[in-house]
N, C-alpha and C positions, 0 to 999 in steps of 0.2 A: 610305474613300478621296473619298465626296462632300463628305463634313465637311469632308476639308481640300481638296479642290478649292473651295469654299464661301470658305472664311477666304483661299483665295491669289486669288480672282477680287477686281479692283476694282470701281469703281462706273462703268459707262463710260457711263451717262446717254444708253444709246440704248434703242432700241424704246418709247419713249415715246409715248402715244396723241396724236394731233396737238388742240392749243387753241392759242388766242389769246393767253391767260394776263390776260385779261378776264372772258368769260363763258364759261359753261358750266365752267368750272375747280372741281375740289374745294377749298374754304376751308379752311383750320385756324386755329381758335382756341386760344390756351393758356390753360387753365384756372390763375388765377392765384391760387396760397397765399400765406399771409407771407414764404413763404422757397421761392420756386419757382426760385431760381436766386442767383448768388454774391449779387449786389445786395440780396437778401432782400426785394426790392419785386415786379418785373416785369421783362419781358421791355422791350428797349428799343428805341426806330427804329433801324432797319437790322438790328438782329441779323439773323444767318442761319442756316438749320437746313435740311440735307437729309431728304429727306421719300422713303420707300421704299410702293408700293403692291404687295399680295399679294392674288392672286385665289385663292379656297378652292380645297385639293384635298383634297374630302371636309372632313375634320376637321381638315388639316394647314393651317397659315397661317405656316408657318416660312420664313423666305427662304433661295431659292436661289440658284444661281450668276447664274440672270438673272430678273427678275420684272415684273410688270406694269407698275411704274417702279420707275427705281433712281435714288436720291438725287437726286431731283429738286430743285433751289435754290429755296428761298422766301423771302422779305423778310418782316420785322416792321416793318408800317407803322403803328405805335401802337393799333390795333383787332386785326390779326387778320396770318396768315402769306399771301403770295401768288409765285406764280411767279415768277421774275425772269424767265423766259422762256414758251416751252410748260409749261403746268400740266399735271395730272393729269386726264383726263377721263374718266366713266366712263356707262353707261349708266344710265336713271333707276333700274330695279329690279335692276342690279347690285349686288355684293355683294363690298368689299374691304376688306386688315386693312391696317393701316398703321403702319410704324416710321418714327422721327424721331430725329433725332441733332443736339445743338447743343454747340456751334460748327459751323456747316458745315465738312467735310472732303473736298477735292477729291477723295482717291483714299478709298474705305472701302466696305465691304460687311457682309455676314452676321458676320465678325470682322475686326478689325483693330487697331491701333497707332496709341495716343494720346500725346503727350508736353507735358508741362506745363515752363513756360517759367522759365530759370532768374532770371531776374527778374521778379518780379509788383506790383514797386512801384509801377506805373502802374494806373489803373483798368483799360485796354483788357487790357492782359498778363493781369492777374489774374484777369478774367471770362472771357477766353476760353482760360485751362484749368478750366474749372468743365463739365467735362463731362456732361451732361442725355441722356439719351434715354427714350424714349415708346413702347409698344406698344398696340392695340390689337384686340380681336375683331372679326369680321367684320361690317361697318357697311353700310348702305344710303345712310343719310344724302350729301348733299350737302357740307353743313358739319360739321367734324369738331372737337371739344375733344379738346385734345391736354394731357394732365396730366404734365408733364416730372420726373423724378426726377433728385437731384443721383447721382452714379455714383461719384465720386471719395470722397478725404476730405479735411476739413479742420481745421487747427488754427490757433487763435485765444489768443494770449496776449494778457492784459492785464498790463498794469507800473503799480505801483503805489509810494507810497513819500513821504518828506521829499526836497526840491529834486529834483526829476527832470524840472525844466523844461529845454527846449535841444534840441541835435540826439541824438536818440535813432531808429536801425534797427535791425533786427533781420534773424536769418537763421536759416533750418532749414539743419542740418549732417549732408552724406553721405546724404543718401534717392534712393531710387530714381525716376529725371525720366519712366519710362517705364510704361505702360499697357496690358494686353492686354484688350480688350473685345469680348466676342460676344453680338451681339443676339438670339441663339436661345434661348442657354442662359440670358442676364442676367447673367453673370458678370463682373466687372469686377476684375483682380487686376493687381500688380507685375510686370514684364516683369524677368525676373531678368538677361536679357542687357543691358537699358539701363544707360546713365551715373549711375553716383551722383554729386551734384552740392550743391552747396548753394543754396540759394534766399532770395530778398531777398524781405521781406514788404511786402505791402500794409497800409497805414495806414488803417484802415476809419473810427476817431475817436479822439479823443485817448489817445494812451497802449495802445491796441487793435491789434494788429498780426496778419491774415491768411494764413495760405499754404494752398495746394489742392496735394494730395501722389495721388501715385496709392495705393490701400489698399496697407500693407505692416506689418510689424512690426518694432518697432525693441526688440532687447533690454535688458537693465534697467542702469542704471549705465552708458549710452552718452551722451555728450553729444549733444544734440539742438538745441538753440536757443543762438543767439552773439546777446545784444544789446551795441551799440556807444552810451554813453551821454556825451556829451562827452567823447569821445578814448577814453575808458577802456572795456575789453572785459569781460564777465561772461559764462561761458559756463553753461550750465544742462544738469545730468544728468537721465535719466530715473527717477523714483522707481522704478519696477517696468516691466517688461516693457508696452510699450504696443500695442495693435492697432488700427491705421488701420483701419476696417471702410470697405466699400462706402455710400457716402451718411449718412456718422456725420461728426459735429463734435466733436471733441476740444478742450474750454476749460479753460486752464492759468493761474493764476494768480499772479503773483510782486511781490514787494514787495523793493525797495530798502532796505534796513538796515543803517546802519552800514557802507557801503560794499560788503555785501555783497549777493547775489542770495538771497532765501528761497523758496522755492515754498509757495505758498498750495494753495487748494482747485482741483480739476481734475476733473470729469467728462465722460463721452463722453455727447451725447447724440444722437437720429436727427436730421438735418437736415431732412429735410420728408417721410420717410415711415415714421413713428414709428405705432406701432401703436395701435390703440385701446387693449387693454390696458396698454401705456407710458404711455399719456396717463392712464388713468383713474387707476393705480397711482401716479404721481406725483404728479397733482393730489387726489385723493380718499383712498382707500384701498387696502389689499392685505389678503389672506387667507392665511395660509400654509395648504399642502396641500388650497388649494380650487381649482377648475376655474374658469377665467374663460369667458364665454359674449359673444361680439360678436353681441349681440343684440336688443332691447328688450327691457326688464321688462314680464311680463306676470303682474298678479295672478290668482288664480283666485275662486271664486265660495262657498267652501265658508266660512260666517260660525258655524257650528257649538261653535268651542272659539276663543275670544275668547283674543288672545294677553296678558299681561305681558311688557314690552318693559324691561328697567331698565338701564342705564349713566351713565358720567361722560357729563355733557352737556357738559362744556370740552372742546377737545380742540388740541393743541399740533402744528404742523409736526412730521415726524421722529416725532411718539409714537405711544401705544400704547394699546389701548382694549380691555374686554371688555362685547359684548353679552349677557345673560343673558334667556333666552327662560323662563318657565314657561307650561305650558299643560295641559289634560286628557289629550288624546292622542297616542300618539307618530308621531314623523315623521322619515322616511330624509333628508331634505335641509331646507338653506333659500338662499334665494335673496337675494342683498343687494343694492341698487344704490343709486343718487344721481339722486334727482327730475330731471331734464330731460337726463339724460346716456344716452348709448348704452351697452349692456354691462351683465352683473350678474354675483357673483360665486356661484358652487354651491358650498354646502359640507357636508360628509356629515360629521355630529357624531362623534364614536368613542363614547361615552356618553351615556345619560341615565339619571336617577332614577325607576325606574318604581315609585311604591308609587301615592298615589290620584292623583298627577300627576308630569307629568316636567319637568324642568330641564335645558335646554342654555346652555352658554356658548361664544362666539363670540368668539377674538382678533382685532382687526384692528389694522392698522400703518397709522398715515396716512403719506402719503408727505411727501416734502421740499419738494415746494411746492405742500403745501396751507395755503390764505390765505384761506378765505372760509367762512362760516356753510353748513351743507350737511344738507338734509333728505334722510335714510336711507331707502328705503322697502324691507322686509321681508314675503316669505311664506314658509309653509312648504309644504311637498310631502310628500306619504305615499308609500306601496310599491305603491297602486294607481292613482299619479298623480292622484290628486286633490290642489289646491293652495289653500291657506287665501286670504280675502280679504288684501290686502294691508294693512301697516300703517307709518306714518310715525312716524320719528324725528329730532328735531331736535337737530345739534348745533351749539355755537358757537363758533366763533373766536377763540383766544384768543392773541394776538400776545407774541413772546416773541425773545430775540435768539439769532443765531448765531454759529459760529465754525468752524475748521478742526474741533475738537473740540465733539461736544456730547453732552450726557447729559442722558436725558428718565425723569422717574421720574411713574406715572401712577394713583392709586387710586382704588377704584370706591364707597367712602364716604367720610365727611367727617369724617375724624378728621384729627389732626397726625401725619402720616408724614413723615420729612427725608429728605433726600437729600445724601449725603456723598460728597466725592471726595478720595482724596490723592494728588498729585504726586509722581513721582521724588524732588526734591530735598525731601520733606516737607511740601510745601505743603499746607494743609487748607482746602478750600473746601468752605462749609455756612451756616447761617444764622449763625452767628457771625462769620464771616468770609465776606462774602458777594462782598467783590472791588468792582469800581466802574470808575471812569474814570481812566486815568494817560495822561502822554506820551512817547513814544518816539522818538525821532528827530523831532521838531517834529508828528509825526501824532498825535491823539487816539485812544489806544486802549481799549475797553471788555472785561471779563472778570468772570466771575463765576456768582453763582447769581441769577437774577433773577427768579425765582417761591419764595415760602416761604408755602405756601398752610395755611390755617387755623391760624396761629401761635397756641399757648396756646389750642388749641380757641375762639378766634374764628372764627367759622366763613365761608369766605368762598366754601365749595363750589366752588374752581377744581378741586381733589385734581390739580393735578399741579406738578409741582417739574421745573426745569431749570437746567442749569451748560454755558457755554459758555467755551472758550479759542480766542482768534484766533491765526493762524498765529506771529507775534510770540514768544508765550509757551509756544508748544507744546516740551516738553523731551524729551526722549530717552530711555525707560527704562520704567518698569513701573510703571501705576495703578490706583488700589484703588478700587472702588466699595461704598459702606456704604449700608445702608437701615436705618432706625430708628423703631420706633415710640416717636414720643415723648410723647405722650399719647391714649389711646386715649377721644375723646371720645364715644363709644355703647357701652356693651356689651351693646346687644342685637342687635347685627348684626356680621358678620363684613367682612373689608375686603380685597379683592383687590387684588395690586400687581402690577407691573411695570418692568422697567428696560431702555433701550434706548439703546446707545452707537453712537454714529458718527463715523469720521475721516474727513475730506474728503466728506461724503456716504455712504461707504460703512461697511456694518455690521461692526464689528471683532469679530475672534475672542475670546469668552471663556475664557480660559486656565485657571479653574475645573473639576475634572476633575466630570462627569455634569453640566456646566449650560453654558448656551446664551446666544444673545444675539439675541432678547431672552429676559431672565430675568424669571419672575412665581413667584407663591407666593401664599399666604392668609394673614392674621392672622384668628385666631379673635376669638369676640365676647368671649371672656374673658382675649383676651390682656394682659399688661402693659406697662410701661414700659422703653425701655433695652436693648435687644435689641442693637442698634449689629451687623447682620447684614451680613459679608460677601458681597457676590453676585456680584462682577465684580471680575476682574484681567484687563489686557491691557497690550502691550508697544508702543512706538511707536517709530518709529526715521526722525525728520523729516530729519536730519544736517543740521540747523544749528549755529551756534554756542552749545554748550551751556553753556559756564563764563558766558558773555554772559548766557544764559537764564535760568540761575537766580539768575546776581546781581540781574536785573532783579526777579523774583519776591519775593526777599529784601528788597531795598533800596528798591524803587521807592515814590515815594507815589502815593498813590490816594486819589483822592475818591472815598467809597462812596454809593451811591445811599440817595435818604432813605428812612426807615424809615417803617414805620407803627406808632402805637402799640401793637397786638398785638406787632408783633417787637419794639418796644423792650421793651415786658412780660417775655417769653419772653430775651430776654439778659440782662436783670436776676434772672429768678428763677434762672438759672444761676449768673451772679455768686453770690448768696445761699445757695445748695444747694452750691456750691464751698467756700463758707468754711464 
């Protein structure tokens, strides 16, 4: 009952300790992150917030029906938030906890209703719908930093394509307009009793449109976006069920092709409350079945067992790698981090070779935003808690092309291992037909194989291959991925390999029984050539004009990328072998 009374009680702005607003008042400064509010820069002069102050009751700092201060209006002066009238005063040694809400609500309590505008096309209407809140622990300071978080959801639609200049506007169709906010439980959900409306979007930049909506789920195959371009109307349906979660932003790329809207890459990313693990995984690497520890990496002091660490030192965004550690002693777990970064992965290996030495293999998966050289930190931990000294392993970032469909092959030793892709229409993308650049509706489009490593054993030591296909050329149907040992350049060492396939940034389920994605195996030192092993099949349903896509793939004129001498020799060798 008390919780219900709190929810029904508005902010009366009564019982505020006296103050003149100029001296002795608590001053609030906003911590400015790159995306602290919808402008993605900072608060603007004259922005208003409502501030609550709570005197702790033991360890309880929840908002009540009446608090030390309720919904005191504060205005941003370009540096800090100051009370519009009487501010919040406190004794020097007194502890208070604070809650704050942006934008300022005349009627507000521990729980309240919030409604977004149907027309967010102006900057003022758009930013006023960006509900942000913050709460603090009990503090003694008279100057308080407030780190606000987005509480609703945002959809950003980027429209591209040939001849899209002119009058273009965008609306979101049939979405809930109201949200229920609960500051004590820190939950923000759609109000099912609120009106469903169309929302006119705000144009943030050329052909980029944003809408702020209450958190809600949109069913699959529902009309969600309406685009008007020079008097022509396009409607976009959800490719799958979309959950617009609190504090997250969903981006959707759409391309105008031959009078149709074609969906491209879309992803849900944190708005401003991305976790340390999320950032580490996206920008550096992840390890399946490992624990992420949000703490500083610390090495041990045990140097009695020097590690021998090997790995493919070339790294592609979204690809995979194997870290092999050889040592004399047995280790329960390994910790892996990145120099200069907070957090590390704690990995418990399944097994080790226990003869005169031990060998451990750790599979890592690079993030889709990986884009720089990386210095990895590694140490081992024994069952008794003893930790080894730290070891540094350097990885070189290799730029690669990306599309809606990306397939990456990595292998551990310098051999000529090839990646092949067969599309639903029978198109075969590999070193003999690498793709290149073509023109579609006046737009230059690239696709194909952008790395053919160690061609004909002319070693480049990249040990990575990558196939990419953009949205315009994605076919509906089943794709087949093949790995082939073209030439075993060194019969003294084995070769671990792995393949990762992603569609619109997400891992695609492998339809082959018993095989996953990523899929991995090992070529023995003595293996022969020409195995052409199918390692993955998957089916895509992009919903585009499939007849047109197939015709494009089969008939388009492609300017191939420039080949190296080793690649030319490899193709010539194939030609004469086939003859």
